[in-house]
C-alpha positions in Angstrom: 4.5 -8.4 -17.3 5.9 -7.4 -14.0 9.2 -9.0 -12.9 10.6 -8.8 -9.3 13.1 -11.0 -7.4 12.9 -13.8 -10.1 9.1 -13.8 -10.2 7.2 -12.9 -13.2 3.7 -11.9 -13.1 1.2 -11.1 -15.9 -2.0 -9.4 -15.4 -3.7 -12.5 -17.0 -2.2 -14.7 -14.5 -4.0 -12.7 -11.8 -7.4 -12.4 -13.5 -9.0 -15.1 -11.3 -8.0 -13.3 -8.1 -8.9 -9.9 -9.5 -12.4 -11.1 -10.2 -12.9 -12.2 -6.5 -12.3 -8.6 -5.5 -15.4 -6.3 -4.6 -16.8 -4.4 -7.5 -15.3 -1.1 -5.9 -11.9 -2.5 -5.6 -11.8 -3.8 -9.2 -13.1 -0.5 -10.3 -10.2 1.4 -8.6 -7.6 -0.9 -9.7 -8.9 -0.8 -13.3 -8.8 2.9 -13.5 -5.7 3.7 -11.2 -3.5 0.8 -12.3 -4.6 -0.5 -15.5 -5.5 2.7 -17.1 -2.7 4.6 -15.4 -5.1 7.5 -14.3 -4.4 9.9 -11.4 -6.0 9.2 -8.0 -7.7 12.4 -8.2 -9.4 11.7 -11.6 -10.2 8.2 -10.3 -12.0 9.6 -7.3 -13.9 12.0 -9.4 -15.3 9.0 -11.5 -16.1 6.8 -8.5 -17.4 9.6 -6.4 -14.9 9.1 -3.5 -12.0 10.6 -2.1 -8.4 10.1 -3.2 -7.6 8.6 0.0 -10.3 6.1 -0.8 -9.1 5.2 -4.1 -5.7 4.5 -2.5 -7.3 2.3 0.2 -9.1 0.4 -2.3 -6.0 -0.3 -4.7 -4.0 -1.2 -1.7 -6.4 -3.5 -0.1 -7.2 -5.1 -3.6 -3.6 -5.8 -4.1 -3.2 -7.1 -0.6 -6.0 -9.5 -1.0 -4.5 -10.7 -4.6 -1.0 -11.0 -2.8 -2.3 -13.0 0.1 -4.0 -15.4 -2.4 -0.9 -16.0 -4.6 1.9 -15.5 -2.5 0.8 -16.4 1.0 3.6 -18.9 1.5 6.1 -16.2 0.5 4.8 -13.3 2.6 5.9 -12.7 6.1 3.7 -10.8 8.2 5.2 -8.0 10.2 5.1 -8.7 13.9 3.3 -6.0 15.9 5.3 -4.3 18.6 4.1 -4.6 22.2 4.1 -1.6 24.4 6.1 -2.2 27.4 4.6 -1.6 30.8 7.1 -0.1 33.1 
């Protein structure tokens, strides 16, 4: 169970969203988050770089967060370059 700002989340609650992830994102999340393996070990198993492991995990959780919490997440506004 994860608790933050009055929100309690269990991995079982997220199983539907996790199932909709790509196989590689699921694999990276499984090893890195659920099995608590280091990114270098996950990278070796998956045959990818440690950077890619981090990208899969971050992208996967962003997808899950968007699905479950889209009404609570505010997207940061992009800064515009000023033309002077």
